[in-house]
C-alpha positions as CSV (number, residue, x, y, z in Angstrom):
1,M,0.0,0.0,0.0
2,R,1.3,3.4,-1.0
3,T,0.4,6.6,0.9
4,L,0.7,10.0,-0.7
5,L,0.5,13.1,1.5
6,V,-0.3,16.2,-0.5
7,T,0.5,19.6,0.9
8,G,2.0,23.0,-0.1
9,P,1.4,26.7,0.3
10,G,-2.3,27.7,0.8
11,G,-4.2,28.5,-2.4
12,A,-1.9,26.4,-4.7
13,G,-4.7,23.9,-5.6
14,L,-3.9,21.2,-3.1
15,T,-7.3,19.6,-2.9
16,T,-7.7,19.8,-6.7
17,L,-4.4,18.0,-7.4
18,A,-5.0,15.5,-4.6
19,A,-8.3,14.6,-6.2
20,A,-6.7,14.5,-9.7
21,T,-4.0,12.1,-8.5
22,A,-6.5,9.8,-6.8
23,L,-8.7,9.8,-9.9
24,G,-5.8,9.1,-12.3
25,S,-4.7,6.1,-10.2
26,A,-8.2,4.8,-9.8
27,R,-8.7,4.9,-13.6
28,Q,-5.6,2.7,-13.9
29,G,-7.4,0.0,-11.9
30,Q,-6.0,0.7,-8.4
31,R,-8.1,0.6,-5.2
32,V,-7.7,4.3,-4.1
33,L,-8.9,6.1,-1.0
34,L,-9.0,9.9,-1.0
35,L,-9.1,11.6,2.4
36,T,-10.1,15.2,2.4
37,A,-11.8,17.9,4.4
38,G,-13.4,19.0,1.2
39,R,-12.2,22.6,1.5
40,A,-12.6,23.3,-2.3
41,P,-16.0,23.8,-3.9
42,G,-17.0,22.6,-7.4
43,E,-19.3,20.2,-9.1
44,W,-16.6,17.7,-9.6
45,F,-16.2,17.3,-5.8
46,Q,-19.7,17.9,-4.6
47,D,-21.1,15.2,-6.9
48,S,-18.1,12.9,-6.2
49,F,-16.9,10.9,-9.2
50,P,-18.7,9.0,-12.0
51,D,-19.9,5.5,-11.1
52,G,-16.9,3.2,-10.8
53,D,-14.7,5.8,-12.4
54,G,-12.9,7.2,-9.4
55,P,-11.6,6.6,-5.9
56,V,-13.5,6.1,-2.7
57,V,-13.8,9.6,-1.1
58,R,-14.0,10.1,2.7
59,R,-14.6,13.6,3.9
60,I,-13.1,14.3,7.3
61,D,-15.8,15.9,9.5
62,S,-13.9,17.5,12.4
63,G,-17.1,18.7,14.0
64,A,-18.6,15.2,14.3
65,Y,-15.3,13.8,15.5
66,F,-15.1,16.5,18.3
67,R,-18.7,15.9,19.5
68,A,-18.2,12.1,19.6
69,E,-15.0,12.3,21.5
70,M,-16.4,14.9,24.0
71,L,-19.4,12.7,24.7
72,V,-17.2,9.7,25.3
73,F,-15.0,11.7,27.7
74,Q,-18.1,12.9,29.6
75,E,-19.4,9.4,30.0
76,R,-16.1,8.0,31.3
77,A,-15.6,10.9,33.7
78,A,-19.2,11.0,34.8
79,T,-18.4,10.1,38.4
80,A,-15.8,12.7,38.9
81,L,-17.9,15.4,37.1
82,G,-20.8,14.5,39.3
83,L,-18.8,15.0,42.5
84,L,-17.9,18.5,41.2
85,G,-21.5,19.3,40.5
86,A,-20.9,19.6,36.8
87,T,-23.9,19.7,34.3
88,P,-23.2,17.4,31.3
89,L,-23.2,19.0,27.9
90,A,-25.7,17.8,25.3
91,E,-24.5,16.9,21.8
92,E,-26.5,19.6,20.1
93,E,-24.7,22.3,22.2
94,L,-21.2,21.1,21.4
95,T,-19.2,23.2,18.9
96,E,-15.7,22.0,18.0
97,L,-12.7,23.8,19.4
98,P,-9.8,25.1,17.4
99,G,-7.3,22.4,16.7
100,S,-9.8,19.5,16.6
101,D,-9.4,19.2,12.9
102,R,-5.9,17.9,13.4
103,F,-7.1,15.1,15.7
104,A,-9.9,14.3,13.3
105,L,-7.3,13.9,10.5
106,L,-5.2,11.6,12.7
107,R,-8.3,9.4,13.4
108,A,-9.1,9.3,9.6
109,L,-5.5,8.2,8.9
110,R,-5.7,5.5,11.5
111,D,-8.9,4.1,10.1
112,A,-7.5,4.3,6.5
113,A,-4.4,2.3,7.6
114,A,-6.6,-0.6,8.5
115,G,-8.2,-0.8,5.0
116,D,-7.2,-2.8,1.9
117,W,-6.0,-0.1,-0.5
118,D,-3.4,0.1,-3.2
119,L,-3.1,3.9,-2.7
120,I,-4.2,6.4,0.0
121,V,-4.1,10.0,-1.1
122,V,-4.4,12.5,1.8
123,D,-5.4,16.1,1.2
124,L,-3.4,17.7,4.0
125,P,-3.7,21.3,5.3
126,P,-1.3,23.9,3.9
127,L,2.2,24.3,5.1
128,P,3.4,24.5,7.8
129,D,0.3,23.1,9.6
130,A,0.6,19.9,7.5
131,L,4.0,19.1,9.0
132,A,2.8,19.9,12.5
133,V,0.0,17.3,12.0
134,L,2.5,14.7,10.7
135,A,4.8,15.2,13.7
136,L,1.9,15.1,16.2
137,P,1.6,11.3,16.8
138,A,5.2,11.0,17.9
139,Q,5.0,14.1,20.1
140,L,1.8,13.0,21.8
141,R,3.1,9.5,22.4
142,R,6.1,11.1,24.1
143,Y,3.9,13.2,26.3
144,L,1.7,10.2,27.3
145,R,4.8,8.2,28.3
146,R,6.1,11.0,30.4
147,L,2.8,11.8,32.1
148,L,1.4,8.2,32.5
149,P,4.3,5.8,32.2
150,P,3.1,2.4,31.1
151,E,5.2,0.6,33.7
152,R,3.1,2.2,36.5
153,Q,0.1,0.3,35.3
154,A,1.6,-2.8,36.8
155,A,0.9,-1.4,40.3
156,R,-2.9,-1.4,39.8
157,A,-3.5,-3.7,42.8
158,L,-1.5,-1.4,45.0
159,R,-3.2,1.8,44.2
160,P,-5.9,1.7,46.9
161,M,-3.2,1.0,49.6
162,L,-0.9,3.7,48.1
163,A,-3.7,6.2,48.1
164,Q,-4.4,5.6,51.8
165,L,-0.7,5.8,52.7
166,A,-0.1,8.9,50.6
167,G,-3.4,10.6,51.5
168,V,-4.0,11.6,47.9
169,P,-6.1,10.0,45.2
170,M,-4.3,7.9,42.6
171,P,-5.0,8.0,38.9
172,A,-8.2,6.2,38.1
173,E,-8.2,3.0,36.0
174,W,-10.1,4.6,33.2
175,L,-7.3,7.2,32.8
176,Y,-4.7,4.5,32.1
177,E,-7.1,2.7,29.8
178,T,-7.7,5.8,27.9
179,A,-4.0,6.6,27.7
180,G,-3.3,3.1,26.4
181,R,-6.0,3.4,23.8
182,W,-4.7,6.7,22.6
183,D,-1.1,5.4,22.5
184,G,-2.3,2.4,20.3
185,E,-4.1,4.7,17.9
186,L,-1.2,7.2,17.7
187,A,1.2,4.3,17.1
188,A,-0.8,3.1,14.1
189,V,-0.8,6.6,12.6
190,Q,2.9,7.1,13.3
191,A,3.7,3.7,11.6
192,L,1.7,4.8,8.5
193,V,3.4,8.3,8.4
194,E,6.9,6.8,8.9
195,A,6.5,3.8,6.6
196,P,8.9,3.6,3.6
197,T,5.9,3.5,1.3
198,T,4.7,6.9,2.5
199,S,5.9,10.1,0.8
200,V,4.9,13.8,0.7
201,R,3.9,15.6,-2.5
202,L,4.6,19.3,-2.5
203,V,2.2,21.4,-4.7
204,A,3.0,25.1,-5.4
205,E,2.3,27.8,-7.9
206,P,5.7,29.1,-8.9
207,G,6.4,32.5,-7.3
208,P,8.7,34.1,-4.7
209,A,6.6,33.1,-1.7
210,A,6.3,29.5,-2.9
211,T,10.0,29.1,-3.4
212,A,10.7,30.2,0.2
213,A,7.9,28.1,1.6
214,L,9.1,24.9,-0.2
215,R,12.7,25.4,1.0
216,T,11.4,25.6,4.6
217,A,9.2,22.6,4.0
218,R,12.1,20.5,2.7
219,A,14.0,21.2,5.9
220,G,11.0,20.3,8.0
221,L,10.4,17.1,6.1
222,A,14.0,16.0,6.5
223,L,13.9,16.9,10.2
224,Y,10.9,14.5,10.7
225,G,12.4,11.8,8.4
226,L,9.8,12.1,5.7
227,A,10.5,11.5,2.0
228,I,9.4,13.8,-0.9
229,D,7.5,12.2,-3.7
230,T,7.6,15.0,-6.2
231,V,7.2,18.8,-6.4
232,V,4.2,19.7,-8.6
233,A,4.4,23.2,-10.2
234,N,0.7,24.0,-10.6
235,R,-1.1,26.4,-13.0
236,I,1.7,26.9,-15.4
237,L,1.0,29.6,-17.9
238,P,2.0,29.5,-21.6
239,A,5.6,30.3,-22.1
240,A,4.8,32.6,-25.0
241,S,1.8,34.7,-25.7
242,A,0.8,37.5,-28.0
243,D,-0.8,39.2,-25.0
244,P,2.1,41.3,-23.4
245,W,0.4,41.1,-20.0
246,L,0.1,37.3,-20.1
247,S,3.5,37.0,-21.6
248,G,5.0,39.0,-18.8
249,L,3.3,36.8,-16.1
250,G,4.5,33.7,-17.9
251,A,8.1,34.9,-18.1
252,E,8.1,35.7,-14.4
253,Q,6.7,32.3,-13.6
254,Q,9.3,30.6,-15.6
255,D,12.1,32.3,-13.6
256,H,10.6,31.0,-10.4
257,L,10.1,27.6,-12.0
258,K,13.8,27.4,-12.8
259,A,14.5,28.0,-9.1
260,L,12.2,25.1,-8.1
261,Y,14.1,22.8,-10.5
262,A,17.5,23.9,-9.2
263,D,16.5,23.6,-5.5
264,H,14.9,20.2,-5.9
265,E,17.7,18.7,-8.1
266,V,20.5,19.9,-5.8
267,H,19.0,19.0,-2.5
268,E,17.1,15.8,-3.4
269,G,19.7,14.3,-5.8
270,R,17.2,12.6,-8.1
271,G,14.3,14.8,-7.5
272,E,11.5,15.5,-10.0
273,V,9.4,18.6,-10.7
274,H,6.2,18.0,-12.6
275,E,4.5,20.9,-14.4
276,V,0.7,21.0,-14.5
277,P,-0.7,23.5,-17.0
278,H,-3.3,26.1,-16.2
279,L,-6.7,25.0,-17.6
280,G,-7.8,28.6,-18.0
281,R,-10.7,27.8,-15.7
282,A,-11.6,25.9,-12.6
283,P,-12.0,22.2,-13.2
284,R,-15.7,21.3,-13.6
285,S,-15.7,17.6,-14.2
286,A,-13.7,14.4,-13.6
287,D,-12.4,14.7,-17.2
288,D,-11.0,18.1,-16.3
289,L,-9.3,16.5,-13.2
290,A,-7.8,13.8,-15.4
291,L,-5.9,16.5,-17.3
292,L,-4.2,17.5,-14.0
293,A,-3.3,14.0,-12.7
294,V,0.4,13.4,-11.8
295,P,1.0,9.7,-11.0
296,P,2.8,8.8,-7.7
297,G,6.5,8.5,-8.1
298,D,8.6,5.6,-7.0
299,P,9.0,5.2,-3.2
300,R,12.2,7.0,-2.1
301,P,14.0,6.6,1.2
302,A,14.0,9.5,3.6
303,P,17.4,11.2,4.1
304,E,19.5,9.1,6.5
305,W,21.1,10.3,9.7
306,T,24.6,8.8,9.9
307,V,27.3,8.7,12.5
308,E,30.8,9.0,11.3
309,D,33.7,7.8,13.5
310,R,36.5,10.3,13.3
311,R,38.1,9.5,16.6
312,D,41.5,8.6,15.1
313,P,42.1,11.8,13.0
314,D,40.1,14.3,15.0
315,G,39.1,12.7,18.3
316,V,35.3,13.1,17.6
317,L,32.3,11.3,16.3
318,V,30.1,13.3,13.8
319,W,26.4,12.9,13.5
320,R,25.4,14.0,10.0
321,I,21.8,15.2,9.7
322,P,20.5,16.1,6.2
323,L,18.5,19.3,6.4
324,P,18.1,20.6,2.8
325,G,16.8,24.1,2.7
326,A,17.8,24.9,6.3
327,R,19.4,28.3,7.1
328,K,21.9,28.8,9.9
329,P,19.9,31.6,11.6
330,D,16.9,29.2,11.9
331,L,18.8,26.4,13.6
332,G,18.6,25.5,17.3
333,L,20.5,22.6,19.0
334,V,20.1,21.6,22.7
335,R,21.4,18.5,24.4
336,R,19.0,17.2,27.1
337,G,20.2,14.1,28.8
338,D,20.2,11.3,26.2
339,E,18.1,13.4,23.8
340,L,18.8,16.1,21.3
341,V,16.3,18.9,20.7
342,L,16.6,20.1,17.1
343,T,14.8,23.3,15.9
344,V,14.7,24.2,12.2
345,G,12.6,27.4,11.7
346,P,9.1,26.7,12.9
347,F,9.8,22.9,13.3
348,R,11.1,21.1,16.4
349,R,12.0,17.5,17.0
350,I,13.3,15.7,20.0
351,V,15.3,12.6,19.1
352,T,17.1,10.0,21.2
353,L,20.8,9.9,20.7
354,P,22.4,6.8,19.3
355,S,24.0,4.7,22.0
356,A,27.6,5.6,21.1
357,L,26.8,9.4,21.3
358,R,25.2,9.1,24.7
359,R,28.7,8.7,26.2
360,C,29.9,11.9,24.5
361,T,29.6,15.6,25.0
362,V,28.5,17.9,22.2
363,S,31.6,19.8,21.1
364,G,30.3,21.8,18.1
365,A,28.1,21.9,15.1
366,G,28.1,23.3,11.6
367,L,25.8,23.5,8.5
368,A,27.2,23.1,5.1
369,D,25.6,22.0,1.8
370,G,22.3,21.2,3.5
371,V,23.8,18.9,6.1
372,L,24.1,19.6,9.8
373,S,27.2,18.0,11.3
374,V,27.1,17.7,15.1
375,R,30.5,16.9,16.7
376,F,30.6,14.7,19.8
377,T,33.7,14.2,21.9
378,P,33.9,10.9,23.9
379,D,33.6,11.4,27.7
380,P,36.6,9.7,29.2
381,G,34.6,8.8,32.3
382,L,32.0,6.9,30.2
383,W,33.8,5.8,27.1
384,P,35.3,2.2,27.3
385,R,39.0,2.2,27.5
386,T,41.1,0.2,25.0
387,R,44.4,-1.4,25.5
């Protein structure tokens, strides 16, 4: 099963191209699922696709998700809420809170992962929210393990006695059960996002803002260990036109398109940029969508983080972290115990150090050619001595 995550700057036609890709693959005989919040209007989407001609479409209803989860929480916490004199909320008075759409998307991904599909196409939010959603499962699992460590569940039988001795109430059983359920659901989504058959498709309309946004996105994707499928340059105008106004726009667009090619080829090595022409109108039918379809590329490995042993010549080990598109002013690096907190612009990731590097101290770092090299000096008190 392939998973294609579609994102890019807002207004670049993400939903349209996600639907076009799903339609093109379905017409080739693949079992395709399209996940979308249905942000874009149009007859081609409102009426779905012709019978048997397109993918299965699931719209992500964040409002329904929020109401269902809130009602379940109320039911599980009914005893505690009753002691506090709380009045339960009815379903019809529940309005979703900001941010619930991210969790609804994660639930939809989890459900999709359990299906039997050849291809899942996911219409993600625009950058950088899309990358924040993709990083969310790992972050939330880390928080759960810190706040409710799984090993403490083994002391269930001792909780009543511990509560009497300590004089404070212990976490209720339902809290651990809920945390365990959440961890299982998040683990399924994390496995789907990090699978080698999952890749990200970046869609942009060539221009100065798009070029900068894609450079930042490449660095964020590399930070989270996600591979790029292709960069789709959308709404390409004719290169030559008798209309001087249209000709000027086309020439400016071509300049930015060259920058996309240069960036992607340099940083991705074997990257591809696909050009999708401007139809001159909004797509009105499945046949219009078919004209915009770009098939999924071959699965590509995410950039690898490697440790280079340079103890003999330089006395250090070097952790090389590919961060294409990163800029030195946007980088942050903090050692925290056996973890490294990496910040690249708006993105942050906390990673566990490889075992060899845990016995070292950070002695420096540098960014060159899209690769962050972090130098580690062995700690004599922790490093095994050789004779």
